[in-house]
C-alpha positions as CSV (number, residue, x, y, z in Angstrom):
1,M,38.8,64.7,169.8
2,T,40.4,61.3,169.9
3,G,38.2,58.8,171.8
4,D,36.4,60.5,174.7
5,V,39.3,62.5,176.2
6,R,38.1,66.0,176.6
7,P,40.0,69.1,177.7
8,L,38.7,69.0,181.3
9,T,38.7,65.2,181.8
10,G,39.8,64.5,185.3
11,T,38.9,68.0,186.6
12,K,36.7,68.0,189.7
13,V,34.3,70.8,190.5
14,L,32.4,71.5,193.7
15,D,29.4,73.7,192.9
16,F,27.6,75.6,195.7
17,S,25.8,77.9,193.2
18,T,22.1,78.1,192.4
19,L,19.7,79.4,189.8
20,L,21.5,80.5,186.7
21,P,25.0,82.1,186.7
22,G,27.0,79.4,188.5
23,P,25.0,76.4,187.3
24,L,25.4,77.5,183.7
25,A,29.1,78.0,184.3
26,T,29.6,74.5,185.7
27,L,27.4,73.1,182.9
28,L,30.0,74.4,180.4
29,L,32.8,72.9,182.4
30,A,30.9,69.6,182.6
31,E,30.3,69.6,178.9
32,A,34.1,69.9,178.4
33,G,34.7,66.9,180.6
34,A,34.8,68.1,184.2
35,Q,33.1,66.1,187.0
36,V,30.7,68.4,188.8
37,L,29.2,67.8,192.3
38,Q,26.4,70.2,193.2
39,V,26.0,70.9,196.9
40,E,22.3,71.9,197.4
41,R,20.2,73.0,200.3
42,P,17.9,70.4,202.0
43,P,15.2,69.3,201.8
44,S,14.3,70.4,198.2
45,G,17.6,71.6,196.8
46,D,18.1,74.4,194.3
47,E,15.0,76.6,194.1
48,M,15.1,76.3,190.4
49,R,14.1,72.6,190.7
50,S,10.6,73.8,191.7
51,Y,10.0,76.1,188.7
52,V,7.4,75.3,186.0
53,P,7.1,73.9,183.4
54,R,8.5,70.5,184.5
55,L,10.5,67.7,182.9
56,G,10.0,64.7,185.0
57,A,10.7,65.4,188.7
58,D,12.3,68.8,188.2
59,S,11.7,72.0,186.3
60,A,12.7,72.2,182.6
61,N,15.1,75.1,183.5
62,Y,16.9,73.0,186.1
63,T,17.0,69.9,183.9
64,L,18.6,71.7,181.0
65,L,21.1,73.6,183.1
66,N,22.3,70.6,185.2
67,R,22.7,67.9,182.6
68,G,25.5,65.5,183.5
69,K,26.2,66.5,187.1
70,R,25.9,64.9,190.5
71,S,24.1,66.4,193.4
72,A,23.9,66.3,197.2
73,A,21.5,68.1,199.5
74,V,23.2,68.7,202.9
75,D,23.1,71.2,205.8
76,L,26.2,73.3,205.5
77,K,25.8,74.4,209.1
78,D,26.4,70.8,210.2
79,H,30.1,70.4,211.3
80,A,30.2,66.9,210.0
81,V,29.1,68.1,206.6
82,R,31.7,70.9,206.7
83,D,34.4,68.4,207.6
84,R,33.4,66.1,204.8
85,I,33.4,68.9,202.3
86,L,36.9,70.0,203.3
87,E,38.0,66.4,203.0
88,L,36.6,66.4,199.4
89,A,38.0,69.9,198.7
90,A,41.5,68.5,199.3
91,D,41.3,66.7,196.0
92,V,39.1,69.2,194.1
93,D,40.3,71.5,191.3
94,V,37.6,74.1,191.2
95,L,35.1,75.4,193.7
96,V,32.2,77.7,192.6
97,E,30.0,79.5,195.1
98,Q,27.4,82.2,194.7
99,F,26.6,83.3,198.2
100,R,26.9,86.9,199.5
101,P,30.4,87.8,200.6
102,G,31.2,86.4,203.9
103,V,28.7,83.5,204.0
104,M,31.2,80.8,203.0
105,D,33.7,82.2,205.6
106,R,31.1,81.9,208.4
107,L,30.4,78.3,207.3
108,G,34.1,77.5,207.6
109,L,34.3,76.9,203.9
110,G,35.8,80.2,202.7
111,Y,38.8,80.5,200.5
112,D,41.3,80.5,203.3
113,D,39.7,77.4,204.8
114,V,39.8,75.5,201.6
115,R,43.2,76.8,200.6
116,A,44.5,75.4,203.9
117,V,43.7,71.9,202.8
118,N,44.4,72.5,199.0
119,P,46.7,75.3,197.9
120,R,45.9,74.4,194.3
121,I,42.2,75.2,194.5
122,V,40.7,77.6,192.0
123,Y,38.0,79.2,194.2
124,C,35.4,81.1,192.2
125,S,33.0,83.5,193.9
126,I,30.1,84.9,191.8
127,T,28.2,87.9,193.3
128,G,26.2,90.8,192.2
129,H,28.8,93.5,192.9
130,G,32.0,91.8,193.9
131,Q,33.6,90.9,197.2
132,T,34.7,94.4,198.2
133,S,32.1,96.7,196.7
134,P,30.1,99.1,199.0
135,S,27.1,97.2,197.6
136,A,28.6,93.8,198.2
137,G,25.9,92.7,200.7
138,R,22.9,94.0,198.9
139,A,20.4,91.6,197.3
140,G,19.7,91.9,193.6
141,H,18.9,90.2,190.4
142,D,19.8,90.6,186.7
143,L,17.5,93.6,186.2
144,N,19.0,95.4,189.2
145,Y,22.6,94.9,187.9
146,L,21.6,96.1,184.4
147,A,20.0,99.2,186.0
148,E,23.0,100.0,188.1
149,S,25.4,99.5,185.2
150,G,23.7,102.2,183.1
151,L,22.9,99.8,180.3
152,L,19.2,99.4,181.0
153,G,18.5,103.1,180.7
154,N,20.4,103.7,177.5
155,V,17.8,102.3,175.1
156,V,14.4,103.9,175.6
157,D,11.0,104.2,173.8
158,A,9.4,107.3,172.4
159,D,8.3,108.2,175.9
160,G,11.8,107.9,177.3
161,D,11.1,104.7,179.1
162,P,13.5,101.7,179.2
163,H,12.1,98.2,178.8
164,L,12.7,94.8,180.2
165,P,15.8,93.2,178.6
166,H,15.4,90.3,176.1
167,T,17.2,87.9,178.4
168,V,19.2,87.7,181.6
169,I,22.2,89.6,180.3
170,A,24.0,90.3,183.6
171,D,23.7,86.7,184.8
172,I,25.3,85.3,181.7
173,A,27.5,88.0,180.3
174,G,28.5,89.4,183.7
175,G,28.5,86.1,185.7
176,T,28.7,82.9,183.7
177,Y,31.1,83.7,180.9
178,P,33.6,85.7,183.1
179,A,33.5,82.8,185.6
180,V,34.3,80.2,183.0
181,F,36.9,82.4,181.3
182,N,38.8,83.1,184.5
183,I,38.5,79.5,185.8
184,L,40.2,78.3,182.7
185,L,42.9,81.0,183.0
186,A,43.4,80.1,186.6
187,L,43.8,76.4,185.7
188,L,46.4,77.3,183.1
189,Q,48.3,79.5,185.6
190,R,48.2,76.7,188.2
191,S,49.8,74.3,185.7
192,A,52.8,76.7,185.6
193,T,52.9,77.8,189.3
194,G,51.3,74.9,191.2
195,Q,49.1,77.5,193.1
196,G,45.4,78.2,192.9
197,C,43.7,81.5,193.5
198,H,40.5,83.2,194.6
199,L,38.4,84.6,191.6
200,D,36.1,87.6,192.4
201,I,33.4,87.6,189.7
202,G,31.2,90.7,190.2
203,M,28.3,90.7,187.7
204,T,27.7,94.5,187.8
205,P,31.3,95.6,187.2
206,N,31.7,92.9,184.6
207,L,29.0,94.6,182.5
208,G,31.4,97.4,181.8
209,V,32.8,95.6,178.8
210,L,29.3,95.6,177.2
211,A,29.3,99.4,177.5
212,Y,32.6,99.6,175.6
213,G,31.2,102.0,172.9
214,Y,29.8,104.4,175.5
215,L,33.0,104.4,177.5
216,A,35.0,105.0,174.3
217,T,32.8,107.9,173.4
218,H,33.3,109.4,176.8
219,A,37.0,108.9,176.7
220,G,37.2,110.6,173.3
221,S,34.7,113.4,173.7
222,G,34.1,113.8,177.4
223,S,30.4,113.4,176.9
224,W,28.0,110.6,178.0
225,P,25.4,109.1,175.6
226,V,21.9,110.5,175.5
227,P,19.5,107.6,175.9
228,G,18.0,106.5,172.6
229,S,20.0,108.9,170.5
230,D,23.2,107.1,169.6
231,L,24.0,105.1,166.4
232,L,23.1,101.7,168.1
233,T,20.5,102.9,170.5
234,G,17.8,104.3,168.3
235,G,19.2,107.5,166.9
236,S,19.9,106.2,163.4
237,P,17.6,105.0,160.6
238,R,20.3,102.5,159.7
239,Y,20.1,100.6,163.0
240,Q,16.4,100.6,163.8
241,I,13.4,98.4,164.4
242,Y,10.4,99.1,162.1
243,R,6.8,97.9,162.4
244,T,5.2,96.1,159.5
245,A,1.6,96.3,158.2
246,D,0.6,93.1,160.1
247,G,2.1,94.2,163.5
248,R,5.4,92.3,163.0
249,H,8.8,94.0,162.9
250,V,11.8,94.4,160.7
251,A,15.3,94.8,162.2
252,A,17.5,96.9,160.1
253,G,21.3,96.9,160.7
254,A,22.5,98.6,157.5
255,L,25.3,100.6,159.1
256,E,27.9,100.6,156.3
257,E,27.2,102.8,153.3
258,R,27.0,99.9,150.8
259,F,24.4,98.1,153.0
260,W,22.5,101.3,153.6
261,Q,22.3,102.1,149.9
262,R,21.1,98.6,149.1
263,F,18.5,98.8,151.9
264,C,17.3,102.1,150.5
265,D,16.9,100.6,147.1
266,L,14.9,97.7,148.4
267,V,12.5,99.9,150.4
268,E,12.4,102.4,147.6
269,L,13.5,105.3,149.7
270,P,13.7,108.5,147.7
271,E,17.2,109.6,146.7
272,E,17.0,112.9,148.6
273,L,16.4,111.1,151.9
274,R,19.4,108.7,151.7
275,A,21.9,111.2,153.1
276,D,20.7,110.8,156.6
277,Q,23.3,112.6,158.7
278,G,21.7,115.5,160.6
279,R,18.2,114.5,159.6
280,E,17.9,111.2,161.2
281,D,14.4,111.6,162.7
282,E,13.0,112.6,159.2
283,V,14.6,109.6,157.6
284,I,13.5,107.2,160.3
285,A,9.9,108.4,159.8
286,A,10.2,108.0,156.0
287,V,11.5,104.4,156.3
288,A,9.0,103.5,158.9
289,E,6.2,104.6,156.6
290,R,7.5,102.4,153.8
291,I,8.0,99.3,156.0
292,A,4.5,99.8,157.5
293,A,3.0,99.6,154.0
294,H,3.6,95.8,153.7
295,P,3.3,92.7,155.9
296,A,6.3,90.9,157.3
297,E,6.2,88.1,154.7
298,H,6.6,90.7,151.9
299,W,9.7,92.1,153.6
300,R,11.0,88.6,154.3
301,S,11.0,87.9,150.5
302,V,12.3,91.3,149.6
303,F,15.4,91.0,151.9
304,A,16.0,87.3,151.2
305,D,19.5,86.8,149.7
306,Q,20.2,90.5,149.8
307,D,23.2,92.2,151.3
308,A,21.2,94.7,153.2
309,C,21.7,93.5,156.8
310,C,17.9,93.4,157.4
311,S,15.8,90.6,159.0
312,V,12.2,90.0,160.0
313,V,12.0,89.7,163.8
314,A,11.4,86.0,164.4
315,T,9.4,84.3,167.1
316,F,11.1,81.6,169.1
317,E,9.0,79.0,167.2
318,E,10.2,80.4,163.8
319,A,13.8,80.5,165.0
320,W,13.6,76.9,166.2
321,R,12.1,75.7,163.0
322,T,14.8,77.4,160.9
323,Q,17.5,75.9,163.2
324,A,18.7,79.3,164.3
325,L,18.5,78.2,168.0
326,R,19.0,74.5,167.6
327,T,22.0,72.7,168.9
328,R,24.0,71.2,166.0
329,S,24.7,68.0,167.9
330,A,22.6,65.0,168.9
331,H,23.1,65.7,172.6
332,R,19.9,64.9,174.6
333,V,18.4,65.2,178.0
334,V,16.4,62.1,178.8
335,G,14.3,61.1,181.8
336,E,11.1,59.5,182.8
337,G,8.5,60.7,180.3
338,F,10.8,63.1,178.3
339,D,13.5,63.2,175.7
340,V,14.5,66.7,174.6
341,S,17.4,68.5,173.0
342,A,20.2,69.5,175.4
343,L,21.0,73.2,175.9
344,P,23.0,74.4,172.9
345,V,26.0,75.5,174.9
346,P,28.9,77.4,173.3
347,V,31.4,74.6,173.7
348,D,32.7,73.5,170.3
349,E,31.6,70.0,169.4
350,Q,35.1,68.7,169.2
351,F,35.6,69.3,172.9
352,R,32.4,67.6,174.0
353,A,31.7,63.9,174.7
354,S,30.0,61.7,172.2
355,P,26.3,62.5,172.2
356,G,24.4,60.5,174.8
357,P,21.2,60.7,176.8
358,L,21.7,62.3,180.2
359,G,19.2,63.6,182.7
360,S,19.5,66.1,185.5
361,P,21.1,64.9,188.8
362,P,18.8,63.2,191.3
363,L,18.7,64.9,194.6
364,R,20.6,62.8,197.1
365,T,20.8,63.6,200.8
366,G,23.2,63.0,203.6
367,L,27.0,62.7,204.0
368,D,27.1,59.6,201.7
369,A,25.8,61.8,198.8
370,L,29.0,63.9,199.0
371,T,30.9,62.0,196.5
372,F,31.9,62.4,192.9
373,G,31.9,58.7,191.9
374,G,32.6,57.4,188.4
375,T,35.4,58.8,186.2
376,G,33.6,61.5,184.3
377,A,30.5,63.8,184.3
378,Y,28.8,61.6,181.7
379,E,28.7,58.6,184.0
380,T,26.2,60.3,186.3
381,D,22.8,58.9,186.8
382,V,20.2,59.4,184.1
383,G,16.7,60.6,184.4
384,G,16.5,61.1,188.2
385,T,17.1,57.5,189.2
386,P,18.9,57.4,192.6
């Protein structure tokens, strides 16, 4: 980018969300230049501030997710606060909220209330099930949404039991990313029509795109997947996790024939077992026996620089040391007693500001805190100093 003009420079965002889906969405917007003002609940603000471990005054989770924002803790049931927010909303581009359906309406801050003062507002509501679902009012978290979508139960162990997911998939893939994607689409549409809109981001229904293969199978065959038996869910030796002699694991993804044949060469699988169709369980057992004969470091060296689509399952420490998880930039989060790498967000470096040390927003209180201030997200206070 030329100078420090980023794609969302000048865009103002009011953020009523908490925990992960909404705050991560507004972080991505802030990294691209938007000014974000969080509206938190007094007296202690977003519950995530209290999590451990901590970085300075707030939790590490909160600090990484809210870099470069401003914050105000106010009582939304106070009519003076509502009036001040509507006054602000008249000049805001995006509003993000994460309450159950109907809560913002009862507070006098629903879409119709805000649209009355700002027809150009892009109003984004993130919920577990969407605004009109029969389950709209039911409480839930990531694990519940995955369970209800069918995804959680489709990969099972030998006893037929599903396991906890590797990360909060519904929050990010069903909440954060669809919110950002649709906010940007709405801003583009507004530039043509002059009108804003209400975005209904339901995390559970948005998980449907992650089930594309299962839905395609059903569309083409009329059958539904059997847990743990499909190509990508444990039914194939080509796409499988194998245990090593030292209790580590190897992840094999040798789906294509050329990769499978190379994989078989490297693990010295007998020729008669390489035609795996129709005898998948037998071949899985044979490969598992060979992988179990050696420790992880042996297999790391065997598969190094080989086109076999095979990797040793890394720990987070190993992934960090090899830069697999590290941000490519010099962006930092700095505060009293800490200086750590910023969250490696999927915003291309050319669209982000010049690297600089920014902390999480200090928690201000009262009507005077309800202000954007400055000219950009990266002019917010550093390190929790009010």
